[in-house]
C-alpha positions as CSV (number, residue, x, y, z in Angstrom):
1,M,149.4,143.6,86.1
2,S,145.7,143.3,86.7
3,T,143.8,146.4,86.8
4,R,141.0,145.5,88.2
5,T,139.8,148.0,91.3
6,P,139.1,146.4,94.5
7,A,135.2,147.2,94.0
8,A,135.4,145.6,90.3
9,S,136.9,142.4,91.8
10,A,134.4,142.5,94.6
11,T,131.1,143.0,92.5
12,A,132.9,139.6,90.4
13,T,133.6,138.1,93.6
14,A,129.9,138.4,94.9
15,T,129.0,137.3,90.9
16,V,130.5,133.9,91.1
17,S,128.7,133.2,94.7
18,S,125.6,134.2,93.4
19,S,125.8,132.2,90.3
20,A,127.0,129.4,92.7
21,T,124.3,129.6,95.1
22,T,122.0,129.9,92.6
23,R,123.0,126.6,90.9
24,S,123.3,124.6,93.9
25,L,119.6,126.0,94.6
26,L,118.4,124.2,91.3
27,T,120.4,121.1,92.0
28,C,117.6,120.3,94.8
29,V,114.9,120.7,92.5
30,V,116.8,118.6,89.4
31,V,117.4,116.2,92.0
32,A,114.0,116.3,94.2
33,S,111.9,114.4,91.0
34,P,113.8,111.9,90.0
35,L,114.2,110.9,93.4
36,W,110.8,110.6,94.1
37,A,110.0,108.8,91.3
38,V,112.4,106.6,91.2
39,V,111.7,105.7,95.0
40,S,107.9,105.4,94.7
41,L,107.8,103.2,91.5
42,T,110.6,101.1,93.6
43,Q,107.9,100.3,95.8
44,A,105.3,99.8,94.2
45,A,106.9,97.2,92.0
46,S,108.2,95.4,95.1
47,R,105.7,95.8,97.9
48,E,104.0,92.6,98.7
49,G,100.2,93.4,98.1
50,F,100.3,96.7,95.9
51,D,99.3,96.7,92.3
52,I,99.4,100.2,91.2
53,T,96.5,99.9,89.2
54,R,94.7,99.8,92.2
55,H,96.6,101.7,95.1
56,P,98.0,104.6,94.6
57,L,101.7,105.9,95.4
58,S,100.5,107.2,98.6
59,A,99.5,104.2,100.2
60,L,103.1,102.8,99.9
61,S,103.5,105.3,103.6
62,N,101.3,102.3,105.2
63,G,102.5,99.3,106.0
64,S,106.4,98.1,108.1
65,L,108.2,100.3,105.4
66,G,105.7,102.8,105.3
67,W,108.8,105.1,106.7
68,L,110.2,105.1,103.4
69,Q,107.8,107.0,101.5
70,I,106.9,108.9,104.0
71,T,110.5,110.4,104.1
72,N,110.0,110.5,100.1
73,F,107.4,112.8,100.4
74,L,109.3,114.8,103.1
75,L,112.8,115.1,101.4
76,A,111.8,115.5,97.5
77,G,109.0,118.2,99.0
78,T,111.9,119.8,100.8
79,L,114.0,120.0,97.5
80,L,111.6,121.0,96.1
81,A,110.3,124.5,98.4
82,I,114.4,125.2,98.8
83,G,115.0,125.0,95.2
84,A,112.1,127.2,93.6
85,T,114.4,130.3,95.1
86,G,116.9,128.9,92.2
87,L,114.3,129.0,89.3
88,R,113.3,132.1,90.5
89,R,116.3,133.4,90.4
90,A,117.0,132.0,86.8
91,L,114.1,133.4,85.5
92,R,114.0,136.6,86.9
93,G,112.7,139.4,84.5
94,T,111.1,136.9,82.2
95,P,107.3,136.1,81.9
96,G,106.5,133.5,84.5
97,S,109.3,134.4,86.8
98,T,107.2,135.2,89.6
99,W,104.2,132.6,89.3
100,A,106.7,129.5,88.0
101,P,109.1,129.1,91.1
102,R,106.2,130.2,93.5
103,L,103.9,127.7,92.7
104,V,106.6,124.9,92.5
105,R,107.3,125.9,96.2
106,I,104.2,125.4,97.0
107,A,103.8,121.8,95.2
108,G,107.3,121.1,97.4
109,I,105.1,121.9,100.7
110,G,102.1,120.4,99.5
111,M,104.5,117.4,99.1
112,I,105.9,117.5,102.9
113,A,102.1,117.8,104.6
114,A,101.6,114.4,102.1
115,G,104.3,113.0,103.6
116,A,103.5,113.9,107.2
117,F,99.3,113.2,106.9
118,V,99.7,109.6,106.1
119,M,96.8,107.9,104.1
120,D,94.3,105.4,105.7
121,P,94.9,101.9,104.9
122,V,93.2,101.3,100.8
123,D,92.1,98.3,99.4
124,G,93.6,95.2,101.0
125,F,97.3,97.3,101.3
126,P,99.2,97.0,103.1
127,L,98.8,93.4,103.8
128,G,96.1,92.5,106.3
129,A,94.2,95.6,105.1
130,P,90.0,95.7,104.6
131,S,89.3,94.7,100.7
132,V,87.2,97.9,100.3
133,E,87.7,101.6,101.6
134,T,86.2,102.3,105.1
135,A,82.9,104.2,105.4
136,T,84.5,106.6,107.4
137,L,88.6,108.3,106.9
138,T,90.5,109.3,109.4
139,W,91.8,113.5,109.9
140,H,94.5,112.6,108.7
141,S,93.4,111.1,105.8
142,Y,91.5,113.9,104.4
143,A,94.6,116.1,105.3
144,H,96.4,114.1,102.7
145,F,93.8,113.9,100.0
146,A,93.3,118.4,100.6
147,A,97.7,118.3,100.8
148,G,97.9,116.0,97.4
149,S,95.4,118.4,95.8
150,I,97.3,121.8,96.9
151,T,100.5,119.6,95.1
152,F,98.8,118.3,92.2
153,T,96.9,121.6,91.5
154,S,99.9,123.4,92.0
155,L,102.5,121.1,89.2
156,I,100.0,121.8,86.9
157,A,99.8,125.3,87.1
158,A,103.4,125.6,87.1
159,C,103.9,123.8,83.9
160,Y,101.1,126.0,82.3
161,V,103.3,128.8,83.3
162,L,106.4,127.2,82.3
163,G,104.6,127.1,78.7
164,R,103.9,130.4,78.4
165,H,107.3,131.1,79.4
166,F,109.0,129.3,77.3
167,G,106.0,130.2,74.4
168,R,106.6,133.8,75.2
169,A,110.8,132.9,74.9
170,G,110.2,131.5,71.5
171,N,110.9,128.4,72.3
172,R,108.3,125.9,70.7
173,R,110.0,122.7,71.8
174,Y,109.7,123.7,75.9
175,A,106.4,124.9,75.5
176,I,105.1,122.5,74.2
177,G,106.5,119.9,76.6
178,S,105.4,122.1,79.4
179,R,101.8,122.5,78.3
180,V,102.0,118.3,77.7
181,A,103.5,117.5,81.0
182,G,100.5,119.8,82.5
183,T,97.9,118.0,80.7
184,A,99.5,115.1,81.6
185,L,98.4,115.5,85.3
186,L,95.3,117.1,84.6
187,I,93.9,114.7,82.7
188,G,95.8,111.6,84.9
189,N,94.4,113.5,88.2
190,G,90.9,114.0,86.9
191,W,90.6,110.3,85.5
192,A,91.6,109.1,89.3
193,M,89.1,111.7,90.9
194,A,86.2,110.5,88.9
195,G,86.7,106.9,89.5
196,G,87.7,106.1,86.1
197,R,88.9,102.7,85.3
198,A,93.3,102.2,86.7
199,G,92.5,106.1,88.0
200,T,95.7,105.5,90.2
201,L,97.9,104.3,87.5
202,T,96.7,107.6,85.7
203,L,97.4,109.7,88.4
204,A,100.7,108.2,88.4
205,V,101.9,108.8,85.3
206,G,100.8,112.5,85.3
207,A,102.4,113.5,88.3
208,V,105.6,111.2,87.6
209,T,105.2,113.3,84.0
210,A,104.8,117.0,85.6
211,L,107.8,116.4,88.5
212,L,110.1,115.7,85.9
213,W,109.7,117.7,83.7
214,V,110.0,120.5,86.4
215,S,113.4,119.1,87.4
216,V,114.2,119.6,83.4
217,V,113.2,122.7,83.4
218,A,116.0,123.3,86.3
219,Y,118.5,121.0,84.6
220,R,118.3,123.7,81.6
221,S,118.1,126.6,83.5
222,R,121.2,125.7,85.9
223,R,123.0,124.9,82.9
224,G,122.4,128.0,80.8
225,L,124.3,129.9,83.9
């Protein structure tokens, strides 16, 4: 016969419910990055005329199949923005518990905006587009670049905040992984912005690395619940 009081039972039920909700929210973050990477890289490898060493992954939002990449940005961004709440709950009371989730949410919102505002065709992609960039960019192209800058900056900062979080917790492996992921995007984006050779490739590598690392952290947090 159970001796648990009604109040204790209610508390236990609430705790289980809260934990399940947190797991669901963290699952959103776990899924978001692999989804975005797989859809983007599959298109990069299969769409005619696309060259990842010359064209940014955002350019895939153009052309007859552009809706795939637009949807990819919108869905992945939404999952990150929603799932950041789960990350906040999982990290509560630890260093970085405020800013890491907040930065992940900002990155998600930035991805949503990047999907809503499509960049101009670039360097011959999609097929039939001019082989050089147009002299005057459209307003939605400027909006896309601004959204991208917000996303990348937030992801870089989130990775470094997570590095501090794991460093303070004594988890050296995850602390190093967080900083490597942030640095990969920092260098990749910086090289692309400076007009470096194959800058679109370095940017893609950095973005995918940072995004996947955030998913790895969310998966680890989910398992720890």
